[in-house]
SETIDREN-845687 format. One line per field, with one value per atom (N, C-alpha, C, O, CB): residue in one letter; atom name; x, y negated, z negated. Coordinates in steps of 0.05 Angstrom, whole numbers, plus 5000, padded with zeros to 4 digits. Glycine has a CB too. Layout:
# residues N
residuo c(a	...) .
atomo c(CA	...) .
px c(X	...) .
py c(Y	...) .
pz c(Z	...) .
***
This chain:
# residues 211
residuo c(m	m	m	m	m	r	r	r	r	r	g	g	g	g	g	e	e	e	e	e	r	r	r	r	r	l	l	l	l	l	p	p	p	p	p	r	r	r	r	r	r	r	r	r	r	f	f	f	f	f	f	f	f	f	f	a	a	a	a	a	r	r	r	r	r	p	p	p	p	p	s	s	s	s	s	t	t	t	t	t	e	e	e	e	e	v	v	v	v	v	a	a	a	a	a	p	p	p	p	p	d	d	d	d	d	l	l	l	l	l	l	l	l	l	l	g	g	g	g	g	q	q	q	q	q	v	v	v	v	v	l	l	l	l	l	v	v	v	v	v	r	r	r	r	r	v	v	v	v	v	l	l	l	l	l	p	p	p	p	p	d	d	d	d	d	g	g	g	g	g	t	t	t	t	t	r	r	r	r	r	l	l	l	l	l	a	a	a	a	a	a	a	a	a	a	r	r	r	r	r	i	i	i	i	i	a	a	a	a	a	e	e	e	e	e	t	t	t	t	t	e	e	e	e	e	a	a	a	a	a	y	y	y	y	y	e	e	e	e	e	e	e	e	e	e	g	g	g	g	g	d	d	d	d	d	p	p	p	p	p	a	a	a	a	a	s	s	s	s	s	h	h	h	h	h	s	s	s	s	s	y	y	y	y	y	r	r	r	r	r	g	g	g	g	g	r	r	r	r	r	t	t	t	t	t	p	p	p	p	p	r	r	r	r	r	t	t	t	t	t	e	e	e	e	e	a	a	a	a	a	m	m	m	m	m	f	f	f	f	f	g	g	g	g	g	p	p	p	p	p	p	p	p	p	p	g	g	g	g	g	h	h	h	h	h	l	l	l	l	l	y	y	y	y	y	v	v	v	v	v	y	y	y	y	y	f	f	f	f	f	t	t	t	t	t	y	y	y	y	y	g	g	g	g	g	m	m	m	m	m	h	h	h	h	h	f	f	f	f	f	c	c	c	c	c	m	m	m	m	m	n	n	n	n	n	v	v	v	v	v	v	v	v	v	v	t	t	t	t	t	g	g	g	g	g	r	r	r	r	r	d	d	d	d	d	g	g	g	g	g	e	e	e	e	e	g	g	g	g	g	s	s	s	s	s	a	a	a	a	a	v	v	v	v	v	l	l	l	l	l	l	l	l	l	l	r	r	r	r	r	a	a	a	a	a	a	a	a	a	a	e	e	e	e	e	p	p	p	p	p	l	l	l	l	l	a	a	a	a	a	g	g	g	g	g	l	l	l	l	l	e	e	e	e	e	e	e	e	e	e	m	m	m	m	m	a	a	a	a	a	r	r	r	r	r	r	r	r	r	r	r	r	r	r	r	g	g	g	g	g	t	t	t	t	t	t	t	t	t	t	d	d	d	d	d	p	p	p	p	p	r	r	r	r	r	l	l	l	l	l	l	l	l	l	l	c	c	c	c	c	s	s	s	s	s	g	g	g	g	g	p	p	p	p	p	a	a	a	a	a	r	r	r	r	r	l	l	l	l	l	c	c	c	c	c	q	q	q	q	q	a	a	a	a	a	f	f	f	f	f	g	g	g	g	g	v	v	v	v	v	d	d	d	d	d	r	r	r	r	r	s	s	s	s	s	l	l	l	l	l	d	d	d	d	d	g	g	g	g	g	i	i	i	i	i	d	d	d	d	d	l	l	l	l	l	v	v	v	v	v	g	g	g	g	g	g	g	g	g	g	g	g	g	g	g	e	e	e	e	e	m	m	m	m	m	w	w	w	w	w	i	i	i	i	i	e	e	e	e	e	r	r	r	r	r	a	a	a	a	a	p	p	p	p	p	r	r	r	r	r	p	p	p	p	p	a	a	a	a	a	g	g	g	g	g	q	q	q	q	q	v	v	v	v	v	v	v	v	v	v	r	r	r	r	r	g	g	g	g	g	p	p	p	p	p	r	r	r	r	r	v	v	v	v	v	g	g	g	g	g	i	i	i	i	i	r	r	r	r	r	a	a	a	a	a	a	a	a	a	a	v	v	v	v	v	e	e	e	e	e	r	r	r	r	r	p	p	p	p	p	w	w	w	w	w	r	r	r	r	r	f	f	f	f	f	h	h	h	h	h	l	l	l	l	l	e	e	e	e	e	g	g	g	g	g	e	e	e	e	e	r	r	r	r	r	f	f	f	f	f	l	l	l	l	l	s	s	s	s	s	r	r	r	r	r	a	a	a	a	a	r	r	r	r	r	p	p	p	p	p	g	g	g	g	g	p	p	p	p	p	p	p	p	p	p	p	p	p	p	p	p	p	p	p	p	r	r	r	r	r	r	r	r	r	r	r	r	r	r	r	v	v	v	v	v	r	r	r	r	r	d	d	d	d	d	r	r	r	r	r	r	r	r	r	r	g	g	g	g	g	s	s	s	s	s) .
atomo c(N	CA	C	O	CB	N	CA	C	O	CB	N	CA	C	O	CB	N	CA	C	O	CB	N	CA	C	O	CB	N	CA	C	O	CB	N	CA	C	O	CB	N	CA	C	O	CB	N	CA	C	O	CB	N	CA	C	O	CB	N	CA	C	O	CB	N	CA	C	O	CB	N	CA	C	O	CB	N	CA	C	O	CB	N	CA	C	O	CB	N	CA	C	O	CB	N	CA	C	O	CB	N	CA	C	O	CB	N	CA	C	O	CB	N	CA	C	O	CB	N	CA	C	O	CB	N	CA	C	O	CB	N	CA	C	O	CB	N	CA	C	O	CB	N	CA	C	O	CB	N	CA	C	O	CB	N	CA	C	O	CB	N	CA	C	O	CB	N	CA	C	O	CB	N	CA	C	O	CB	N	CA	C	O	CB	N	CA	C	O	CB	N	CA	C	O	CB	N	CA	C	O	CB	N	CA	C	O	CB	N	CA	C	O	CB	N	CA	C	O	CB	N	CA	C	O	CB	N	CA	C	O	CB	N	CA	C	O	CB	N	CA	C	O	CB	N	CA	C	O	CB	N	CA	C	O	CB	N	CA	C	O	CB	N	CA	C	O	CB	N	CA	C	O	CB	N	CA	C	O	CB	N	CA	C	O	CB	N	CA	C	O	CB	N	CA	C	O	CB	N	CA	C	O	CB	N	CA	C	O	CB	N	CA	C	O	CB	N	CA	C	O	CB	N	CA	C	O	CB	N	CA	C	O	CB	N	CA	C	O	CB	N	CA	C	O	CB	N	CA	C	O	CB	N	CA	C	O	CB	N	CA	C	O	CB	N	CA	C	O	CB	N	CA	C	O	CB	N	CA	C	O	CB	N	CA	C	O	CB	N	CA	C	O	CB	N	CA	C	O	CB	N	CA	C	O	CB	N	CA	C	O	CB	N	CA	C	O	CB	N	CA	C	O	CB	N	CA	C	O	CB	N	CA	C	O	CB	N	CA	C	O	CB	N	CA	C	O	CB	N	CA	C	O	CB	N	CA	C	O	CB	N	CA	C	O	CB	N	CA	C	O	CB	N	CA	C	O	CB	N	CA	C	O	CB	N	CA	C	O	CB	N	CA	C	O	CB	N	CA	C	O	CB	N	CA	C	O	CB	N	CA	C	O	CB	N	CA	C	O	CB	N	CA	C	O	CB	N	CA	C	O	CB	N	CA	C	O	CB	N	CA	C	O	CB	N	CA	C	O	CB	N	CA	C	O	CB	N	CA	C	O	CB	N	CA	C	O	CB	N	CA	C	O	CB	N	CA	C	O	CB	N	CA	C	O	CB	N	CA	C	O	CB	N	CA	C	O	CB	N	CA	C	O	CB	N	CA	C	O	CB	N	CA	C	O	CB	N	CA	C	O	CB	N	CA	C	O	CB	N	CA	C	O	CB	N	CA	C	O	CB	N	CA	C	O	CB	N	CA	C	O	CB	N	CA	C	O	CB	N	CA	C	O	CB	N	CA	C	O	CB	N	CA	C	O	CB	N	CA	C	O	CB	N	CA	C	O	CB	N	CA	C	O	CB	N	CA	C	O	CB	N	CA	C	O	CB	N	CA	C	O	CB	N	CA	C	O	CB	N	CA	C	O	CB	N	CA	C	O	CB	N	CA	C	O	CB	N	CA	C	O	CB	N	CA	C	O	CB	N	CA	C	O	CB	N	CA	C	O	CB	N	CA	C	O	CB	N	CA	C	O	CB	N	CA	C	O	CB	N	CA	C	O	CB	N	CA	C	O	CB	N	CA	C	O	CB	N	CA	C	O	CB	N	CA	C	O	CB	N	CA	C	O	CB	N	CA	C	O	CB	N	CA	C	O	CB	N	CA	C	O	CB	N	CA	C	O	CB	N	CA	C	O	CB	N	CA	C	O	CB	N	CA	C	O	CB	N	CA	C	O	CB	N	CA	C	O	CB	N	CA	C	O	CB	N	CA	C	O	CB	N	CA	C	O	CB	N	CA	C	O	CB	N	CA	C	O	CB	N	CA	C	O	CB	N	CA	C	O	CB	N	CA	C	O	CB	N	CA	C	O	CB	N	CA	C	O	CB	N	CA	C	O	CB	N	CA	C	O	CB	N	CA	C	O	CB	N	CA	C	O	CB	N	CA	C	O	CB	N	CA	C	O	CB	N	CA	C	O	CB	N	CA	C	O	CB	N	CA	C	O	CB	N	CA	C	O	CB	N	CA	C	O	CB	N	CA	C	O	CB	N	CA	C	O	CB	N	CA	C	O	CB	N	CA	C	O	CB	N	CA	C	O	CB	N	CA	C	O	CB	N	CA	C	O	CB	N	CA	C	O	CB	N	CA	C	O	CB	N	CA	C	O	CB	N	CA	C	O	CB	N	CA	C	O	CB	N	CA	C	O	CB	N	CA	C	O	CB	N	CA	C	O	CB	N	CA	C	O	CB	N	CA	C	O	CB	N	CA	C	O	CB	N	CA	C	O	CB	N	CA	C	O	CB	N	CA	C	O	CB	N	CA	C	O	CB	N	CA	C	O	CB	N	CA	C	O	CB	N	CA	C	O	CB	N	CA	C	O	CB	N	CA	C	O	CB	N	CA	C	O	CB	N	CA	C	O	CB	N	CA	C	O	CB	N	CA	C	O	CB	N	CA	C	O	CB	N	CA	C	O	CB	N	CA	C	O	CB	N	CA	C	O	CB	N	CA	C	O	CB	N	CA	C	O	CB	N	CA	C	O	CB	N	CA	C	O	CB	N	CA	C	O	CB	N	CA	C	O	CB	N	CA	C	O	CB	N	CA	C	O	CB	N	CA	C	O	CB	N	CA	C	O	CB) .
px c(5446	5439	5413	5393	5424	5409	5377	5372	5391	5380	5340	5334	5330	5336	5323	5316	5305	5273	5259	5311	5261	5241	5219	5218	5243	5207	5178	5169	5163	5144	5170	5156	5124	5111	5158	5117	5098	5078	5054	5103	5090	5073	5072	5064	5080	5076	5077	5038	5018	5103	5042	5019	4994	4971	5023	5003	4983	4960	4944	5003	4956	4941	4922	4922	4956	4903	4884	4891	4915	4886	4884	4887	4891	4909	4871	4877	4880	4906	4915	4862	4915	4945	4961	4982	4952	4956	4985	4988	5011	4983	4961	4965	4977	4984	4944	4980	4997	5026	5040	4982	5034	5053	5075	5098	5048	5065	5082	5084	5093	5080	5079	5097	5126	5134	5084	5138	5159	5186	5210	5159	5168	5182	5182	5172	5167	5192	5209	5204	5217	5232	5182	5174	5202	5213	5132	5203	5215	5208	5189	5238	5220	5218	5247	5259	5186	5254	5270	5271	5273	5282	5270	5259	5285	5308	5252	5269	5278	5305	5324	5263	5312	5340	5358	5379	5343	5348	5363	5365	5381	5388	5347	5340	5329	5312	5321	5335	5329	5306	5318	5363	5275	5262	5256	5252	5239	5256	5250	5238	5251	5287	5218	5204	5195	5186	5183	5193	5187	5157	5150	5208	5141	5122	5106	5111	5119	5091	5087	5051	5042	5091	5038	5006	4990	4990	4995	4975	4962	4932	4924	4981	4916	4885	4883	4894	4868	4867	4862	4834	4816	4865	4827	4806	4793	4810	4814	4773	4767	4746	4740	4750	4741	4718	4699	4683	4716	4691	4661	4655	4633	4658	4676	4666	4664	4681	4672	4641	4626	4640	4638	4602	4658	4672	4702	4721	4678	4700	4723	4715	4695	4732	4729	4720	4705	4688	4739	4721	4718	4684	4672	4740	4671	4654	4630	4616	4651	4635	4598	4621	4608	4572	4639	4644	4671	4684	4612	4679	4700	4682	4658	4714	4706	4696	4733	4752	4671	4724	4752	4770	4793	4752	4753	4776	4780	4795	4767	4774	4778	4803	4825	4742	4790	4806	4834	4834	4813	4854	4883	4868	4873	4906	4851	4847	4845	4855	4827	4826	4827	4848	4851	4801	4865	4884	4905	4898	4904	4927	4938	4954	4960	4962	4958	4969	4999	5014	4965	5007	5036	5038	5060	5055	5015	5006	4994	4989	4982	4995	4995	4964	4953	5013	4952	4922	4922	4924	4897	4920	4926	4894	4882	4961	4887	4857	4865	4882	4827	4847	4843	4822	4805	4835	4820	4801	4793	4804	4809	4775	4764	4771	4769	4776	4781	4787	4811	4816	4761	4827	4853	4879	4902	4845	4868	4888	4898	4880	4877	4917	4923	4925	4931	4960	4919	4927	4929	4912	4919	4947	4958	4961	4968	4993	4952	4940	4959	4964	4909	4968	4978	4952	4932	5002	4954	4939	4939	4962	4938	4920	4931	4912	4893	4938	4912	4895	4897	4918	4864	4873	4883	4873	4857	4868	4885	4876	4848	4834	4886	4836	4805	4792	4768	4793	4800	4791	4781	4759	4812	4793	4795	4795	4776	4773	4818	4826	4847	4854	4834	4860	4881	4886	4869	4868	4909	4921	4923	4946	4935	4912	4923	4942	4940	4901	4966	4992	4983	4977	5022	4981	4968	4993	4998	4945	5012	5039	5060	5056	5041	5090	5111	5127	5117	5118	5154	5171	5200	5217	5173	5203	5220	5254	5263	5217	5270	5294	5305	5328	5296	5306	5324	5310	5287	5334	5321	5311	5297	5281	5297	5304	5284	5286	5269	5293	5312	5304	5291	5280	5315	5290	5269	5237	5217	5274	5237	5207	5203	5182	5205	5220	5212	5215	5211	5236	5221	5216	5187	5174	5233	5176	5151	5128	5113	5147	5135	5122	5113	5092	5132	5137	5136	5150	5154	5101	5157	5161	5194	5201	5126	5205	5228	5218	5227	5253	5198	5194	5190	5173	5172	5211	5209	5182	5173	5234	5169	5149	5127	5106	5146	5122	5102	5103	5085	5101	5131	5137	5110	5095	5166	5113	5097	5065	5055	5133	5064	5045	5009	4992	5061	5016	4982	4983	5002	4959	4957	4964	4967	4981	4941	4956	4959	4985	4997	4942	4996	5028	5040	5052	5044	5040	5052	5060	5084	5044	5045	5042	5059	5081	5003	5042	5057	5086	5095	5050	5102	5128	5139	5161	5128	5118	5140	5129	5128	5144	5118	5113	5085	5082	5146	5068	5048	5027	5024	5037	5009	4999	4982	4993	5010	4955	4943	4962	4958	4921	4985	4996	5016	5033	5011	5011	5030	5009	5014	5047	4986	4969	4966	4961	4939	4970	4969	4999	5007	4951	5014	5047	5058	5050	5077	5072	5075	5101	5121	5078	5096	5121	5133	5143	5109	5134	5146	5167	5189	5121	5154	5173	5197	5211	5155	5203	5231	5227	5242	5240	5203	5205	5219	5235	5167	5200	5219	5202	5204	5229	5189	5175	5170	5153	5136	5181	5172	5182	5189	5187	5181	5181	5196	5195	5160	5211	5239	5234	5221	5275	5245	5232	5257	5281	5230	5246	5258	5256	5237	5246	5279	5269	5246	5239	5287	5234	5202	5225	5248	5179	5210	5227	5211	5199	5217	5211	5204	5178	5172	5219	5156	5134	5110	5105	5133	5093	5065	5048	5046	5040	5039	5022	4996	4991	5014	4979	4966	4946	4954	4975	4912	4894	4881	4883	4885	4858	4835	4816	4818	4852	4800	4788	4806	4827	4766	4785	4797	4785	4762	4796	4800	4782	4781	4790	4791	4771	4763	4734	4731	4789	4718	4702	4678	4678	4711	4652	4625	4619	4612	4597	4624	4606	4641	4666	4581	4622	4633	4652	4670	4637	4655	4666	4676	4698	4653	4663	4670	4694	4707	4639	4693	4724	4745	4752	4736	4759	4787	4805	4811	4803	4811	4832	4854	4868	4821	4858	4874	4902	4901	4854	4926	4951	4968	4971	4976	4982	5014	5019	5006	5024	5052	5061	5059	5061	5100	5056	5057	5075	5097	5062	5072	5087	5098	5112	5104	5078	5096	5092	5070	5096	5112	5112	5099	5089	5143	5110	5108	5075	5073	5137	5052	5021	5009	5016	5001	4985	4969	4949	4938	4953	4953	4923	4893	4883	4921	4885	4857	4838	4847	4852	4817	4789	4786	4791	4754	4773	4769	4738	4718	4780	4741	4724	4729	4748	4713	4717	4718	4729	4714	4689	4750	4747	4745	4751	4773	4735	4729	4756	4776	4718	4753	4776	4799	4791	4769	4831	4842	4850	4847	4867	4863	4868	4898	4902	4837	4917	4942	4938	4916	4965	4947	4948	4974	4996	4945	4969	4998	5012	5002	4997	5040	5057	5066	5082	5080	5050	5052	5058	5042	5025	5080	5095	5094	5094	5120	5091	5082	5124	5145	5063	5113	5139	5147	5165	5130) .
py c(4957	4966	4991	4977	4932	5004	5023	5030	5040	5060	5023	5032	5056	5076	5023	5056	5082	5085	5065	5091	5111	5121	5107	5116	5157	5089	5084	5114	5133	5068	5117	5144	5147	5134	5147	5163	5175	5159	5158	5203	5142	5135	5108	5093	5139	5091	5073	5071	5060	5068	5089	5094	5099	5092	5118	5112	5126	5105	5112	5130	5085	5059	5052	5066	5034	5032	5013	5012	5007	4984	5015	5005	4976	4965	5012	4962	4934	4920	4898	4928	4939	4937	4944	4932	4951	4960	4974	4961	4955	5003	4949	4935	4907	4896	4935	4897	4870	4869	4850	4855	4898	4907	4918	4918	4915	4932	4933	4917	4923	4948	4891	4873	4872	4875	4840	4867	4872	4897	4896	4858	4913	4943	4950	4936	4967	4969	4985	5011	5031	4990	5009	5045	5043	5026	5052	5078	5084	5113	5126	5080	5121	5152	5153	5134	5157	5175	5188	5209	5231	5189	5205	5220	5245	5246	5199	5264	5291	5280	5287	5319	5265	5264	5249	5240	5260	5245	5226	5198	5185	5233	5191	5164	5147	5159	5165	5124	5115	5091	5070	5098	5087	5070	5056	5069	5081	5028	5020	4991	4976	5016	4984	4956	4949	4968	4952	4925	4914	4899	4879	4899	4915	4918	4891	4882	4938	4877	4845	4845	4828	4836	4864	4853	4885	4907	4839	4875	4904	4900	4879	4934	4928	4929	4940	4962	4939	4933	4961	4974	4957	4954	4995	5011	5019	5021	5031	5023	5032	5064	5073	5002	5071	5100	5084	5087	5133	5068	5049	5032	5021	5033	5024	5012	5010	5019	4998	4998	5013	5011	5032	5005	4994	4988	5009	5006	4953	5032	5048	5077	5080	5059	5088	5109	5135	5152	5115	5130	5146	5142	5162	5136	5122	5113	5143	5151	5089	5149	5178	5196	5217	5192	5201	5232	5244	5229	5260	5271	5283	5285	5282	5313	5292	5302	5304	5293	5277	5332	5343	5314	5311	5366	5292	5269	5257	5238	5246	5260	5239	5258	5252	5232	5275	5294	5284	5283	5318	5278	5272	5248	5253	5264	5223	5202	5208	5194	5189	5239	5236	5258	5266	5237	5265	5277	5263	5242	5292	5275	5263	5237	5235	5290	5215	5193	5192	5207	5167	5183	5181	5188	5183	5189	5206	5217	5190	5166	5236	5209	5194	5191	5213	5213	5178	5178	5164	5140	5161	5189	5173	5183	5204	5189	5157	5163	5149	5132	5147	5161	5152	5136	5141	5175	5110	5098	5091	5099	5072	5076	5064	5077	5069	5036	5100	5125	5118	5123	5129	5104	5097	5090	5087	5070	5088	5077	5092	5102	5056	5097	5111	5082	5060	5132	5090	5079	5083	5096	5069	5075	5096	5075	5051	5109	5096	5088	5098	5122	5099	5083	5099	5112	5098	5084	5133	5136	5129	5125	5154	5124	5114	5124	5134	5088	5121	5121	5146	5157	5114	5156	5190	5209	5205	5199	5230	5256	5262	5268	5285	5260	5262	5239	5242	5280	5213	5196	5180	5169	5185	5180	5172	5142	5130	5182	5128	5099	5106	5129	5074	5083	5081	5052	5037	5093	5042	5027	5018	5024	5031	5005	5007	4984	4961	5005	5001	4984	4971	4983	5001	4944	4930	4923	4930	4901	4913	4898	4901	4910	4867	4899	4904	4883	4871	4932	4879	4864	4885	4892	4841	4895	4911	4899	4876	4918	4930	4928	4944	4935	4927	4968	4991	5009	5019	5011	5013	5024	5010	5021	5039	4985	4966	4973	4965	4932	4990	5003	5022	5025	5007	5037	5069	5048	5052	5111	5029	5014	5002	5003	4991	4991	4976	4997	4987	4946	5022	5044	5054	5063	5065	5048	5058	5045	5051	5054	5017	4993	4983	4972	4980	4989	4972	4945	4932	4964	4934	4901	4899	4913	4885	4883	4879	4858	4862	4862	4839	4819	4833	4851	4801	4824	4839	4831	4844	4835	4808	4803	4814	4811	4775	4828	4845	4884	4900	4838	4888	4915	4927	4947	4910	4907	4922	4900	4898	4928	4894	4874	4870	4857	4848	4892	4897	4930	4941	4883	4950	4980	4993	5013	4997	4988	5002	5004	5025	4999	4974	4974	4990	5010	4945	4985	5000	5020	5027	5002	5031	5068	5071	5081	5082	5059	5062	5062	5081	5039	5049	5029	5062	5072	4982	5077	5094	5117	5136	5094	5120	5147	5165	5190	5162	5144	5159	5171	5163	5144	5190	5192	5222	5231	5187	5234	5252	5274	5281	5266	5287	5306	5289	5302	5324	5269	5258	5257	5252	5223	5261	5255	5281	5305	5246	5267	5281	5286	5301	5306	5276	5291	5270	5247	5287	5278	5267	5247	5253	5291	5223	5197	5193	5171	5164	5212	5212	5239	5240	5211	5256	5289	5295	5316	5312	5278	5289	5298	5314	5319	5283	5291	5260	5243	5300	5266	5250	5219	5202	5265	5218	5187	5176	5185	5191	5163	5150	5123	5117	5162	5104	5084	5075	5082	5082	5055	5048	5021	5007	5049	5008	4999	4969	4974	5017	4946	4936	4895	4880	4947	4895	4855	4844	4860	4832	4831	4813	4792	4788	4795	4782	4760	4734	4746	4756	4716	4687	4684	4687	4669	4677	4672	4680	4704	4675	4662	4672	4693	4692	4638	4716	4732	4714	4694	4758	4722	4711	4723	4738	4700	4727	4740	4731	4708	4740	4754	4735	4761	4783	4715	4755	4776	4796	4792	4765	4822	4841	4837	4828	4869	4844	4839	4864	4885	4811	4868	4883	4912	4936	4890	4890	4912	4901	4878	4921	4910	4896	4893	4872	4917	4912	4912	4906	4909	4951	4898	4884	4871	4872	4896	4849	4828	4805	4795	4821	4800	4778	4791	4779	4766	4815	4823	4813	4821	4861	4795	4784	4816	4822	4756	4831	4856	4855	4874	4887	4829	4835	4814	4789	4826	4835	4805	4805	4822	4809	4779	4781	4754	4739	4785	4756	4740	4710	4710	4751	4683	4655	4656	4665	4630	4648	4636	4649	4643	4628	4680	4700	4705	4706	4726	4709	4708	4735	4735	4703	4759	4782	4785	4798	4814	4775	4787	4793	4785	4768	4811	4815	4793	4776	4847	4803	4775	4789	4811	4774	4764	4769	4762	4749	4747	4769	4764	4736	4732	4795	4715	4693	4684	4697	4674	4660	4652	4645	4657	4663	4620	4614	4640	4658	4604	4638	4661	4644	4620	4685	4660	4651	4635	4630	4676	4631	4610	4629	4649	4586	4628	4649	4632	4609	4664	4660	4655	4673	4695	4672	4657	4672	4690	4686	4653	4703	4722	4722	4713	4744	4729	4739	4758	4781	4744	4752	4772	4797	4795	4757	4820	4840	4865	4872	4842	4877	4906	4921	4922	4907	4938	4967	4974	4961	5003	5002	5014	5042	5055	5021) .
pz c(4962	4928	4928	4928	4906	4929	4929	4897	4884	4951	4882	4865	4856	4869	4863	4826	4825	4833	4836	4799	4835	4848	4822	4799	4856	4831	4808	4797	4812	4829	4761	4754	4763	4780	4722	4750	4754	4737	4744	4748	4711	4693	4705	4687	4664	4731	4735	4744	4735	4752	4767	4781	4763	4768	4799	4743	4714	4710	4693	4678	4720	4708	4724	4744	4703	4723	4740	4767	4766	4730	4797	4814	4810	4824	4827	4794	4791	4783	4790	4775	4767	4752	4767	4768	4729	4779	4803	4822	4829	4819	4840	4859	4856	4877	4870	4841	4834	4824	4826	4814	4811	4808	4821	4812	4799	4852	4874	4889	4911	4887	4885	4906	4894	4871	4909	4914	4917	4915	4914	4908	4914	4911	4937	4954	4894	4942	4964	4977	4973	4953	4994	5005	5027	5040	5028	5017	5033	5048	5039	5023	5064	5077	5093	5104	5103	5092	5106	5117	5105	5098	5149	5169	5174	5166	5197	5192	5185	5197	5183	5199	5219	5226	5216	5226	5248	5187	5165	5166	5153	5162	5183	5189	5166	5153	5209	5157	5124	5128	5131	5106	5130	5138	5106	5085	5158	5111	5073	5079	5094	5046	5071	5071	5050	5037	5087	5037	5017	5018	5031	5012	4999	5000	4994	4972	4986	5007	5015	5002	4987	5060	5009	5011	5002	5014	5051	4972	4979	4965	4956	4965	4964	4961	4943	4944	4979	4917	4898	4902	4903	4864	4904	4902	4877	4859	4914	4870	4845	4853	4875	4827	4833	4843	4838	4856	4826	4822	4821	4838	4836	4799	4865	4875	4905	4922	4866	4909	4933	4950	4963	4943	4960	4984	4984	4999	4985	4958	4962	4987	5000	4927	4987	4995	4979	4986	5005	4952	4931	4924	4915	4907	4928	4922	4916	4898	4942	4936	4937	4930	4931	4980	4925	4907	4923	4938	4910	4919	4936	4960	4962	4926	4980	5006	5009	4998	5029	5038	5044	5049	5041	5074	5067	5078	5055	5059	5101	5031	5006	4985	4976	4986	4983	4967	4954	4929	4985	4964	4962	4942	4918	4994	4947	4924	4901	4884	4924	4891	4869	4855	4832	4862	4886	4860	4834	4823	4874	4826	4799	4818	4842	4776	4793	4813	4825	4812	4798	4838	4851	4868	4878	4844	4887	4907	4935	4936	4893	4952	4980	4988	4986	5005	4993	5008	5037	5042	4989	5055	5087	5098	5094	5111	5116	5127	5153	5158	5108	5169	5201	5199	5182	5224	5217	5212	5249	5269	5187	5245	5278	5303	5326	5285	5292	5316	5332	5355	5341	5311	5329	5314	5323	5347	5281	5259	5238	5226	5246	5229	5197	5179	5186	5194	5162	5127	5106	5094	5118	5094	5079	5042	5039	5098	5021	5002	4972	4972	5007	4949	4935	4916	4912	4922	4907	4883	4858	4850	4879	4840	4817	4805	4817	4814	4773	4746	4737	4731	4749	4736	4720	4738	4757	4685	4729	4753	4758	4739	4746	4785	4787	4784	4777	4770	4786	4776	4807	4808	4755	4822	4849	4851	4862	4863	4842	4855	4869	4871	4836	4880	4905	4906	4897	4936	4917	4925	4950	4955	4918	4973	5000	5000	4991	5024	5017	5023	5047	5068	5027	5045	5074	5082	5105	5075	5071	5095	5086	5064	5101	5091	5081	5097	5116	5083	5089	5098	5106	5088	5076	5140	5141	5126	5125	5170	5115	5104	5113	5114	5081	5122	5136	5159	5156	5112	5177	5200	5224	5238	5191	5226	5241	5273	5289	5234	5282	5301	5308	5330	5308	5289	5298	5293	5307	5261	5275	5272	5297	5310	5248	5303	5331	5362	5384	5334	5360	5375	5376	5396	5364	5346	5339	5356	5374	5311	5336	5349	5372	5378	5347	5386	5418	5414	5435	5432	5392	5389	5370	5351	5367	5379	5364	5331	5309	5388	5338	5316	5294	5293	5319	5269	5245	5231	5212	5227	5242	5224	5238	5226	5216	5266	5272	5265	5264	5304	5260	5248	5228	5228	5227	5216	5189	5166	5144	5161	5186	5175	5185	5197	5182	5172	5168	5168	5179	5199	5151	5140	5164	5161	5121	5195	5210	5221	5226	5222	5226	5236	5218	5227	5236	5190	5174	5175	5172	5160	5178	5186	5212	5219	5195	5223	5251	5251	5264	5270	5241	5243	5220	5224	5226	5197	5181	5192	5176	5146	5217	5226	5206	5205	5223	5191	5177	5192	5215	5161	5183	5192	5172	5152	5216	5183	5162	5149	5126	5175	5169	5158	5131	5118	5184	5129	5097	5077	5053	5097	5087	5061	5041	5046	5071	5012	4989	4985	4967	4990	5001	4992	4964	4963	5026	4948	4924	4929	4942	4902	4916	4925	4900	4897	4938	4880	4855	4850	4840	4834	4860	4859	4875	4870	4872	4891	4900	4934	4945	4877	4949	4980	4992	4984	4996	5023	5035	5037	5056	5067	5014	5019	4983	4967	5043	4979	4954	4965	4988	4924	4937	4928	4901	4878	4928	4915	4890	4883	4898	4901	4852	4835	4847	4850	4801	4852	4864	4845	4841	4897	4841	4834	4842	4858	4849	4842	4845	4863	4857	4804	4885	4901	4877	4858	4946	4876	4874	4879	4902	4891	4860	4863	4851	4847	4881	4845	4826	4850	4875	4813	4827	4843	4853	4840	4825	4876	4884	4891	4909	4895	4887	4882	4901	4909	4859	4917	4936	4945	4934	4971	4963	4974	4993	5004	4988	4992	5012	5034	5036	5006	5053	5073	5094	5083	5087	5121	5132	5117	5121	5139	5099	5086	5086	5097	5059	5077	5079	5044	5033	5099	5033	5008	4986	4990	5003	4961	4943	4947	4930	4927	4975	4977	4959	4963	4989	4944	4926	4901	4884	4912	4907	4880	4891	4913	4872	4878	4887	4887	4864	4861	4904	4894	4911	4913	4896	4924	4949	4938	4935	4983	4933	4923	4946	4964	4890	4942	4949	4936	4922	4985	4951	4925	4945	4970	4908	4927	4943	4959	4951	4928	4984	4997	5022	5041	4981	5010	5031	5060	5071	5022	5069	5100	5125	5147	5104	5101	5119	5104	5084	5116	5114	5110	5136	5158	5095	5129	5155	5152	5139	5158	5172	5187	5176	5179	5240	5163	5149	5174	5193	5119	5173	5196	5175	5151	5198	5204	5190	5180	5183	5207	5169	5145	5128	5117	5136	5113	5086	5061	5056	5082	5051	5031	5006	5007	5029	4981	4956	4943	4956	4939	4920	4915	4907	4894	4889	4913	4902	4873	4865	4922	4862	4829	4827	4836	4805	4812	4806	4784	4773	4798	4778	4761	4741	4747	4776	4724	4707	4710	4710	4683	4713	4721	4700	4682	4730	4708	4688	4706	4723	4670	4700	4707	4693	4668	4712	4714	4698	4684	4682	4733	4679	4661	4675	4666	4624) .
***
């Protein structure tokens, strides 16, 4: 059963609200040959304009332009000279906030994802921001696409699996590491691998979903 696409107003909120609300929702892409790829979002990270760890912290650049665009668009960046990562733009138009999609549980199109990833292990198909982009064939050509306006990629509303939302430190950053803006569900199996080290105490957050 397929759900309705999340509306613009879902994304037009602070990234710290949208990030936990995206858990359990379904990322979808339909390829040119009609193949449908789908994965349940399992892990997210929030980034704000006034956040030293955010790409938008120093203002607009050609690379980050999409991040300042209307909410509900995709911001894709290239990192470490080898990986792509995708973010959902949030907040107000021109604000510069977004949610990084860190990991997901593959639901449909697993054969195509396995071909792109070079593995058939479901837990390795989308368990990490770079793996997720590779599985979905996301690169800079999709930077700025509208996830709401009826294109080839969108996010569908779905019932959230049971479990409390857990928040903790973001990974792979050097600034603002103390902010607990990384989110996943308690007991989640499809998570990315965090860097080693003792994390700050994790906190549960109240379930508050957008409409």
